[in-house]
C-alpha positions as CSV (number, residue, x, y, z in Angstrom):
1,M,-47.2,48.5,-58.0
2,I,-50.5,49.4,-56.3
3,L,-51.4,47.6,-53.0
4,N,-54.9,47.6,-51.5
5,I,-56.4,45.6,-48.7
6,E,-60.1,44.9,-49.4
7,N,-62.3,42.7,-47.2
8,N,-59.1,41.3,-45.6
9,D,-57.7,40.3,-49.0
10,I,-54.6,41.9,-50.5
11,C,-55.0,43.2,-54.0
12,V,-51.8,43.7,-55.9
13,L,-52.2,45.7,-59.1
14,D,-49.7,46.6,-61.9
15,A,-47.3,44.1,-60.3
16,N,-44.2,44.3,-62.5
17,E,-42.1,43.3,-59.5
18,F,-44.2,40.5,-58.0
19,D,-44.7,37.0,-59.4
20,P,-45.7,34.2,-57.0
21,E,-44.1,31.4,-59.0
22,S,-40.6,32.9,-59.2
23,T,-40.8,34.2,-55.6
24,L,-41.8,30.8,-54.1
25,T,-39.6,28.6,-56.3
26,C,-36.3,30.5,-56.1
27,G,-34.9,28.5,-53.1
28,Q,-35.8,30.7,-50.2
29,V,-38.9,28.9,-48.9
30,F,-40.1,25.3,-48.8
31,R,-43.6,25.1,-47.5
32,Y,-45.5,26.1,-50.7
33,G,-47.2,24.6,-53.6
34,Q,-49.6,25.1,-56.6
35,K,-53.2,23.9,-56.7
36,D,-55.8,24.5,-59.4
37,D,-55.7,28.2,-60.1
38,Y,-53.6,29.4,-57.2
39,W,-50.3,29.2,-55.4
40,W,-50.3,28.6,-51.6
41,V,-47.7,29.2,-48.9
42,I,-47.5,28.4,-45.2
43,A,-45.4,30.7,-43.0
44,G,-45.3,29.7,-39.3
45,E,-49.0,29.8,-38.3
46,N,-50.1,31.8,-41.3
47,F,-51.5,30.7,-44.7
48,A,-52.1,32.4,-48.0
49,K,-53.5,31.6,-51.4
50,I,-52.3,33.8,-54.3
51,Y,-54.7,34.1,-57.3
52,Q,-53.8,35.8,-60.6
53,T,-56.7,38.1,-61.5
54,G,-55.2,39.8,-64.5
55,E,-52.0,40.0,-66.5
56,K,-50.1,41.7,-63.7
57,N,-52.8,41.7,-61.0
58,Y,-53.1,39.3,-58.0
59,K,-55.4,38.7,-55.1
60,I,-53.9,37.2,-51.9
61,V,-56.5,35.5,-49.6
62,S,-54.9,34.9,-46.3
63,T,-55.3,34.3,-42.5
64,N,-53.5,37.6,-41.8
65,P,-53.2,40.3,-44.5
66,N,-50.9,42.5,-42.5
67,F,-48.5,39.6,-41.9
68,F,-48.3,38.9,-45.6
69,V,-47.8,42.5,-46.7
70,N,-44.6,42.3,-44.6
71,Y,-43.8,38.7,-45.6
72,F,-43.8,39.6,-49.3
73,D,-41.9,42.8,-48.5
74,F,-44.6,44.8,-50.4
75,N,-43.6,48.1,-48.8
76,K,-40.2,48.0,-50.5
77,D,-39.6,49.6,-54.0
78,Y,-38.1,46.7,-56.0
79,A,-38.1,48.8,-59.2
80,K,-35.5,51.0,-57.5
81,I,-33.4,47.9,-56.6
82,I,-33.5,46.6,-60.1
83,T,-32.5,50.0,-61.4
84,E,-29.5,50.1,-59.1
85,L,-28.5,46.6,-60.2
86,D,-28.9,47.3,-63.9
87,K,-25.3,48.6,-64.1
88,F,-24.2,44.9,-63.9
89,A,-24.5,43.4,-67.4
90,V,-24.4,39.9,-65.9
91,L,-27.8,40.7,-64.3
92,T,-29.6,42.0,-67.3
93,E,-31.2,38.7,-68.5
94,P,-31.6,37.2,-65.0
95,M,-33.6,40.3,-63.9
96,R,-35.7,40.2,-67.0
97,I,-36.5,36.5,-66.3
98,G,-36.9,36.9,-62.6
99,R,-38.2,40.4,-62.2
100,G,-41.1,39.3,-60.1
101,I,-38.9,37.8,-57.4
102,R,-39.3,39.3,-53.9
103,L,-37.2,38.3,-50.9
104,L,-39.5,37.0,-48.2
105,R,-39.3,38.1,-44.6
106,Q,-39.3,34.8,-42.8
107,D,-39.2,33.5,-39.2
108,L,-35.7,33.1,-37.8
109,V,-36.3,29.7,-36.0
110,E,-38.1,28.2,-39.0
111,M,-35.2,29.3,-41.3
112,I,-32.5,27.8,-39.0
113,V,-34.3,24.5,-38.9
114,S,-35.2,24.6,-42.6
115,F,-31.7,25.3,-43.9
116,I,-30.0,22.8,-41.6
117,I,-32.2,20.3,-43.2
118,S,-31.4,21.7,-46.7
119,A,-27.7,20.9,-46.5
120,C,-26.7,18.5,-49.2
121,N,-30.4,17.8,-49.8
122,R,-33.0,18.1,-52.6
123,I,-36.0,20.4,-52.4
124,P,-38.7,17.6,-52.5
125,R,-37.0,15.8,-49.5
126,I,-36.6,19.1,-47.6
127,Q,-40.3,19.8,-48.1
128,K,-41.3,16.3,-47.0
129,S,-39.3,16.6,-43.8
130,L,-40.6,20.0,-42.9
131,N,-44.2,18.9,-43.6
132,M,-43.8,15.8,-41.4
133,I,-42.3,17.9,-38.6
134,S,-45.3,20.3,-38.8
135,E,-47.9,17.5,-39.0
136,H,-46.5,15.8,-35.9
137,F,-45.6,18.8,-33.7
138,G,-47.4,21.8,-35.3
139,E,-50.8,23.2,-34.6
140,K,-53.6,21.9,-36.9
141,H,-55.7,24.4,-38.8
142,E,-58.4,24.0,-41.4
143,W,-55.8,24.7,-44.1
144,G,-53.1,22.4,-42.8
145,Y,-50.4,22.4,-40.1
146,A,-48.4,25.4,-38.7
147,F,-44.7,25.1,-38.3
148,P,-44.0,24.3,-34.6
149,A,-43.1,26.9,-32.1
150,L,-39.7,26.6,-30.5
151,Q,-41.0,24.9,-27.3
152,E,-42.7,22.3,-29.5
153,L,-39.5,21.8,-31.5
154,S,-37.6,21.1,-28.3
155,K,-39.7,18.0,-27.8
156,I,-38.6,16.4,-31.0
157,T,-36.0,13.6,-30.5
158,E,-33.2,12.5,-32.7
159,A,-35.1,9.4,-33.6
160,D,-38.1,11.6,-34.5
161,F,-36.0,13.7,-36.9
162,K,-34.6,10.6,-38.5
163,S,-38.1,9.2,-39.0
164,F,-38.9,12.5,-40.8
165,G,-36.1,11.9,-43.3
166,C,-33.6,14.3,-41.8
167,G,-30.8,11.7,-41.7
168,Y,-27.4,12.7,-40.5
169,R,-28.7,16.2,-39.8
170,S,-30.9,14.9,-36.9
171,P,-28.4,15.3,-34.1
172,Y,-27.5,18.7,-35.4
173,L,-31.2,19.7,-35.2
174,V,-31.6,18.5,-31.6
175,Q,-28.4,20.2,-30.5
176,T,-29.2,23.5,-32.2
177,I,-32.8,23.6,-31.0
178,A,-31.5,23.0,-27.4
179,T,-29.2,26.0,-27.8
180,L,-32.0,28.2,-29.1
181,T,-34.3,27.1,-26.3
182,S,-31.9,27.4,-23.4
183,T,-29.8,30.5,-24.2
184,D,-30.4,34.1,-25.4
185,F,-28.8,33.1,-28.8
186,L,-31.7,34.4,-30.9
187,A,-32.0,37.8,-29.1
188,Q,-28.2,38.4,-29.3
189,L,-28.0,37.3,-33.0
190,V,-30.3,40.0,-34.3
191,L,-28.2,42.7,-32.6
192,K,-24.9,41.6,-34.3
193,D,-23.5,42.9,-37.5
194,T,-23.5,40.5,-40.5
195,I,-19.9,39.2,-40.0
196,S,-20.4,38.6,-36.3
197,A,-23.9,37.1,-36.8
198,K,-22.5,34.7,-39.4
199,K,-19.7,33.6,-37.1
200,A,-22.3,33.0,-34.3
201,L,-24.5,30.9,-36.7
202,K,-21.6,28.8,-37.8
203,A,-21.0,27.8,-34.2
204,L,-24.3,26.0,-34.3
205,P,-24.2,22.3,-35.2
206,G,-25.0,21.7,-38.9
207,V,-24.5,25.3,-40.0
208,G,-21.8,26.1,-42.5
209,D,-21.1,29.1,-44.7
210,K,-24.0,28.6,-47.2
211,V,-26.6,27.7,-44.5
212,A,-25.5,30.7,-42.4
213,D,-25.8,33.0,-45.4
214,C,-29.3,31.7,-46.2
215,I,-30.4,32.2,-42.7
216,L,-29.0,35.8,-42.7
217,L,-30.6,36.6,-46.0
218,F,-34.0,35.0,-45.7
219,A,-34.7,35.5,-41.9
220,L,-32.7,38.6,-41.0
221,S,-32.8,40.5,-44.3
222,R,-29.0,40.9,-44.4
223,F,-28.6,41.7,-48.1
224,D,-24.8,41.9,-47.9
225,V,-24.4,38.1,-48.1
226,F,-24.3,35.7,-51.1
227,P,-25.2,32.1,-50.5
228,V,-23.2,29.8,-52.8
229,D,-24.6,26.4,-53.8
230,T,-24.2,24.3,-56.9
231,W,-26.2,26.6,-59.0
232,I,-24.3,29.8,-57.9
233,H,-21.0,27.9,-58.3
234,K,-22.1,27.3,-62.0
235,V,-22.9,31.0,-62.3
236,Y,-19.5,32.0,-61.0
237,N,-17.8,29.6,-63.5
238,D,-19.9,30.4,-66.5
239,E,-20.7,34.1,-66.1
240,F,-17.6,35.4,-64.3
241,G,-15.0,32.9,-65.7
242,G,-14.1,32.0,-62.2
243,K,-11.6,29.4,-61.3
244,E,-11.8,29.4,-57.5
245,K,-13.1,26.2,-56.0
246,N,-13.6,27.3,-52.4
247,R,-17.2,28.5,-52.0
248,A,-16.5,30.7,-49.1
249,K,-14.0,32.6,-51.3
250,I,-16.5,32.7,-54.2
251,S,-19.1,34.2,-51.8
252,R,-16.7,36.9,-50.7
253,F,-15.9,37.7,-54.3
254,L,-19.5,38.1,-55.2
255,V,-20.3,40.2,-52.1
256,E,-17.4,42.5,-53.1
257,T,-18.9,42.7,-56.6
258,F,-22.5,43.4,-55.7
259,G,-22.1,45.0,-52.2
260,S,-25.1,45.8,-50.1
261,L,-27.4,44.4,-52.9
262,S,-25.8,41.0,-53.0
263,G,-28.8,39.1,-51.7
264,Y,-31.0,40.4,-54.4
265,A,-28.4,39.6,-57.1
266,Q,-28.1,36.1,-55.7
267,Q,-31.8,35.4,-56.1
268,Y,-32.0,36.7,-59.6
269,L,-28.9,34.7,-60.7
270,F,-30.0,31.5,-58.8
271,Y,-33.5,31.5,-60.4
272,Y,-32.1,32.3,-63.8
273,K,-29.5,29.5,-63.8
274,R,-32.0,26.9,-62.6
275,Q,-34.6,28.0,-65.2
276,K,-32.0,28.0,-68.0
277,E,-30.8,24.5,-67.3
278,K,-34.1,22.8,-66.6
């Protein structure tokens, strides 16, 4: 893959390991969409449009090119990761289908809020809630609304969250945001090892095993986790012949299988299973 920044646009050439559709639709981000001939994504206060300019070529027009080089993890060699994972036969077809997936480097606060809302929820409803939160409390730009900063999030009441469609998760959000605002939780979290960080996250209201694993993977780039939802549970049953019902135990089994590359394997398998059963 060749990466150039020209006139503040990111040009991605020979992109065997980048595809905006699979990257944005594989469950790791919610504020995205497709319009006319481009995909768009909002990350905090940053916005990007991704145009396909050739078979494997893309142009990313954004508010901050350097931010999005990091956001899309363009400095990492995904071909090497795929080669390392190729020893697992169960990943051969998922990596062929989802070869263009890249794991996004996302904001920690936004991921905590997003994945608390995601619990037992459907993607369109999650997107609607996050967009309403941003429209009411985020900064307005010509392209839309930024995700609110932590101090703005702290102003949102339980009634507000319920009006945004967050339902029973509303008190969890208020309590968790209060903890993030009034303590050094975030600063301490990034210093912890994965096991300790997961334990700390699970102490927050509304955060269970799967939500904690998603936060660790998508905000802190901890690739030694394996979020297990309905789709991954199906993968475990169908591809591994698994009989375990406890998802925490399924996650541990999968981490033991894929080791330090578990997070990448999870995304390939998740995307593949959803595409296969559409």
